[in-house]
VODRENLO-440774 format. One line per 3 residues: number of its first residue (from 0); their letters; for each residue x, y, z of C-alpha. Coordinates in nm, 2 decimals. Layout:
BEGIN
NUM = a = X:Y:Z  ...
//
This chain:
BEGIN
0 = xxx = 18.02:14.01:7.90  18.01:14.37:7.75  17.72:14.60:7.86
3 = xxx = 17.47:14.65:7.54  17.52:14.92:7.33  17.24:15.22:7.36
6 = xxx = 17.09:15.39:7.04  16.89:15.28:6.75  17.06:15.04:6.46
9 = xxx = 17.07:15.26:6.17  17.30:15.20:5.87  17.40:15.41:5.62
12 = xxx = 17.64:15.76:5.51  17.59:16.08:5.62  17.76:16.34:5.43
15 = xxx = 17.86:16.69:5.64  18.04:17.02:5.47  18.23:16.98:5.75
18 = xxx = 18.32:17.37:5.89  18.66:17.52:6.04  18.69:17.52:6.46
21 = xxx = 18.57:17.17:6.49  18.74:16.84:6.45  18.62:16.49:6.29
24 = xxx = 18.53:16.33:6.57  18.31:16.58:6.74  18.20:16.60:6.39
27 = xxx = 18.10:16.26:6.42  18.01:16.21:6.79  17.77:16.50:6.70
30 = xxx = 17.57:16.34:6.42  17.59:16.02:6.65  17.39:16.15:6.94
33 = xxx = 17.09:16.37:6.66  17.06:16.03:6.50  17.04:15.87:6.83
36 = xxx = 17.28:15.62:6.65  17.40:15.30:6.86  17.74:15.31:6.61
39 = xxx = 17.96:15.57:6.39  18.26:15.62:6.23  18.43:15.83:5.92
42 = xxx = 18.60:15.83:5.64  18.96:16.01:5.71  19.00:16.31:5.91
45 = xxx = 19.02:16.66:5.84  19.19:16.87:6.06  18.98:17.10:6.29
48 = xxx = 19.03:17.41:6.10  18.96:17.23:5.73  18.64:17.25:5.58
51 = xxx = 18.41:16.99:5.31  18.39:16.66:5.37  18.40:16.42:5.64
54 = xxx = 18.16:16.08:5.49  17.95:16.01:5.87  17.95:15.54:5.86
57 = xxx = 17.70:15.45:6.12  17.59:15.12:6.17  17.65:14.89:5.90
60 = xxx = 17.79:15.09:5.71  18.13:15.14:5.94  18.30:14.76:5.83
63 = xxx = 18.30:14.99:5.49  18.48:15.28:5.62  18.81:15.13:5.48
66 = xxx = 18.72:15.12:5.12  18.58:15.52:5.12  18.93:15.57:5.31
69 = xxx = 19.16:15.39:5.02  18.97:15.61:4.76  19.10:15.93:4.55
72 = xxx = 19.05:16.24:4.69  19.04:16.59:4.62  19.19:16.91:4.81
75 = xxx = 19.14:17.30:4.71  19.42:17.45:4.93  19.60:17.84:4.93
78 = xxx = 20.01:17.78:5.04  20.12:18.07:5.15  20.50:18.10:4.99
81 = xxx = 20.80:18.32:5.22  20.69:18.19:5.54  20.76:17.79:5.73
84 = xxx = 20.55:17.71:6.08  20.62:17.50:6.33  20.29:17.35:6.19
87 = xxx = 20.28:17.36:5.87  19.96:17.57:5.85  19.89:17.92:6.05
90 = xxx = 19.81:17.75:6.37  20.18:17.74:6.48  20.49:18.03:6.49
93 = xxx = 20.67:18.12:6.24  20.96:17.96:6.24  21.20:18.09:5.92
96 = xxx = 21.08:18.36:5.67  21.22:18.45:5.31  21.25:18.77:5.10
99 = xxx = 21.23:18.54:4.73  20.90:18.51:4.60  20.85:18.24:4.26
102 = xxx = 20.72:18.34:3.96  20.40:18.16:3.77  20.62:17.99:3.62
105 = xxx = 20.84:17.81:3.89  20.56:17.71:4.05  20.41:17.51:3.81
108 = xxx = 20.74:17.36:3.67  20.80:17.26:4.08  20.50:17.09:4.10
111 = xxx = 20.57:16.77:3.94  20.79:16.60:4.13  20.49:16.59:4.37
114 = xxx = 20.29:16.38:4.11  20.33:16.02:4.12  20.42:15.73:4.38
117 = xxx = 20.61:15.97:4.65  20.74:16.05:4.96  20.59:16.26:5.21
120 = xxx = 20.71:16.31:5.61  20.39:16.39:5.75  20.43:16.73:5.96
123 = xxx = 20.58:16.75:6.30  20.17:16.81:6.47  20.04:16.51:6.30
126 = xxx = 19.83:16.23:6.49  20.09:15.99:6.32  20.19:15.73:6.62
129 = xxx = 20.55:15.74:6.73  20.65:15.44:6.97  20.22:15.43:7.07
132 = xxx = 20.25:15.79:7.08  20.11:16.09:6.93  20.34:16.32:6.74
135 = xxx = 20.14:16.61:6.87  20.19:16.58:7.20  20.53:16.49:7.15
138 = xxx = 20.56:16.76:7.00  20.39:17.03:7.19  20.56:16.87:7.49
141 = xxx = 20.87:17.03:7.33  21.01:16.65:7.18  21.17:16.70:6.92
144 = xxx = 21.02:16.45:6.67  21.14:16.24:6.38  20.97:16.11:6.11
147 = xxx = 21.00:15.93:5.85  20.88:15.92:5.52  20.52:15.75:5.39
150 = xxx = 20.49:15.61:5.03  20.20:15.88:4.89  20.01:15.86:4.57
153 = xxx = 19.95:16.20:4.41  19.77:16.15:4.03  19.73:16.49:4.02
156 = xxx = 19.89:16.92:4.19  19.81:17.18:4.01  19.78:17.51:4.00
159 = xxx = 19.45:17.75:4.01  19.53:18.05:4.06  19.80:18.30:4.23
162 = xxx = 19.58:18.60:4.39  19.92:18.79:4.51  20.33:18.70:4.54
165 = xxx = 20.26:18.50:4.83  19.99:18.29:4.77  19.91:18.07:4.53
168 = xxx = 19.57:17.78:4.52  19.62:17.47:4.41  19.44:17.11:4.36
171 = xxx = 19.52:16.75:4.46  19.44:16.48:4.40  19.56:16.23:4.59
174 = xxx = 19.52:15.88:4.76  19.53:15.74:5.16  19.73:15.98:5.40
177 = xxx = 19.79:16.28:5.22  19.85:16.56:5.47  19.82:16.93:5.25
180 = xxx = 19.95:17.08:5.50  20.30:16.85:5.38  20.31:16.95:5.08
183 = xxx = 20.30:17.34:5.09  20.59:17.29:5.32  20.78:17.07:5.09
186 = xxx = 20.65:17.35:4.78  20.78:17.61:4.93  21.11:17.50:5.04
189 = xxx = 21.16:17.33:4.69  21.06:17.72:4.57  21.33:17.75:4.81
192 = xxx = 21.08:18.07:4.91  20.94:17.81:5.23  20.54:17.77:5.31
195 = xxx = 20.29:17.64:5.47  19.86:17.55:5.47  19.68:17.87:5.47
198 = xxx = 19.32:17.69:5.43  19.23:17.38:5.33  18.90:17.24:5.16
201 = xxx = 18.85:16.87:5.10  18.64:16.93:4.75  18.54:16.54:4.76
204 = xxx = 18.63:16.19:4.88  18.60:15.83:4.64  18.17:15.92:4.59
207 = xxx = 18.15:16.16:4.82  18.13:16.56:4.69  18.10:16.83:4.98
210 = xxx = 17.90:16.99:4.76  17.60:16.76:4.84  17.72:16.74:5.22
213 = xxx = 17.48:16.90:5.56  17.63:17.14:5.80  17.68:17.09:6.17
216 = xxx = 17.43:17.37:6.21  17.18:17.16:6.02  17.23:16.90:6.21
219 = xxx = 17.18:17.07:6.52  16.87:17.20:6.41  16.73:16.83:6.33
222 = xxx = 16.85:16.64:6.63  16.62:16.37:6.76  16.32:16.46:6.53
225 = xxx = 16.41:16.19:6.28  16.45:16.46:6.02  16.84:16.37:5.89
228 = xxx = 16.74:16.01:5.80  16.62:16.17:5.50  17.00:16.31:5.45
231 = xxx = 17.10:15.94:5.48  17.25:15.78:5.12  17.25:15.34:5.14
234 = xxx = 17.64:15.19:5.26  17.64:15.05:4.90  17.77:15.33:4.79
237 = xxx = 18.08:15.27:4.99  18.14:15.00:4.81  18.11:15.10:4.43
240 = xxx = 18.55:15.02:4.38  18.42:14.71:4.48  18.30:14.44:4.21
243 = xxx = 18.00:14.31:4.29  17.86:13.96:4.28  17.43:13.87:4.34
246 = xxx = 17.31:13.59:4.55  17.06:13.41:4.62  16.85:13.40:4.89
249 = xxx = 17.02:13.05:5.00  17.29:13.20:4.92  17.24:13.43:5.13
252 = xxx = 17.18:13.28:5.44  17.47:13.03:5.35  17.69:13.39:5.34
255 = xxx = 17.50:13.58:5.63  17.60:13.27:5.90  18.01:13.29:5.77
258 = xxx = 17.98:12.99:5.51  18.07:12.99:5.13  17.78:13.11:4.94
261 = xxx = 17.68:13.05:4.54  17.75:13.38:4.42  17.70:13.44:4.03
264 = xxx = 17.96:13.72:3.86  17.95:13.95:3.63  18.29:13.95:3.35
267 = xxx = 18.43:14.16:3.54  18.52:13.94:3.83  18.80:13.66:3.84
270 = xxx = 18.86:13.40:4.12  19.01:13.53:4.43  18.97:13.89:4.32
273 = xxx = 18.78:14.01:4.65  18.39:14.18:4.61  18.00:14.20:4.69
276 = xxx = 17.78:14.04:4.70  17.41:14.17:4.74  17.07:14.04:4.67
279 = xxx = 16.78:14.25:4.56  17.07:14.52:4.54  17.11:14.51:4.95
282 = xxx = 17.44:14.41:5.09  17.51:14.05:5.18  17.85:14.03:5.25
285 = xxx = 18.25:14.15:5.13  18.46:13.84:5.06  18.65:13.65:4.85
288 = xxx = 18.54:13.46:4.49  18.60:13.15:4.48  18.46:12.92:4.25
291 = xxx = 18.10:13.03:4.21  18.10:13.11:4.55  18.14:13.48:4.81
294 = xxx = 18.35:13.33:5.09  18.29:13.60:5.35  18.45:13.81:5.55
297 = xxx = 18.30:14.09:5.68  17.91:13.99:5.68  17.59:14.31:5.70
300 = xxx = 17.35:14.31:5.93  17.01:14.41:5.81  16.85:14.60:6.08
//
């Protein structure tokens, strides 16, 4: 019999404006400790030196993480032109340089090739698994890492500013699995001048914005006091991109027991659609809508 996990049965989303110099996992562990939560996870890793929105799911909200991970995200970043590094950011060693510098018009013209459904090769220093091992570990051990290109949807990539010849400020909106470091690297190659990320910030992720996030310092200051609870957002926010159906008390009881239960659909829900059912605004389950019933795949247990 497994050991019962200690902590509070608390559910919802806590939005953090992550600073540079800390890993996403460390932030999640800090939140779990500070709020004495049984369970916590995050919706999308940020590199240690990256800043911006890190959405931390607590308790039952962890069941909605995939829907935030799959949502569009917006990044602002600075690309350093004229240098390539082995990590594709400022943390690595410079491995190639170029005296060439593209014009603003050349940069803008090159950006179009990175919009839409593209193929992107993740950085060698990334968490991608190769034969069961993380790519960054293999790279640090001196192995020649070969990573296959992966599909990525980029909704937009625009130039916001050109502070000087060596730097360009960009903004990208993309789907799941995007590596900003790869964009800076590949853009530099396309322009014939090399490039890497100088800094990056995730401005928003799905329904969550960095400006709404609390700081790590505030987490430390309010830890174990219960004051962080006022910042907790309902788990239902993580389901905003899914169609919603409603149910009644009898239907909710059946659904929570893992059985199909009566569901009342709106016009935009069709047979077989994945959706979530609510009772008085509270999430009951996620499942498939079939013939006036929700067939649950994930059930929410509220404290």
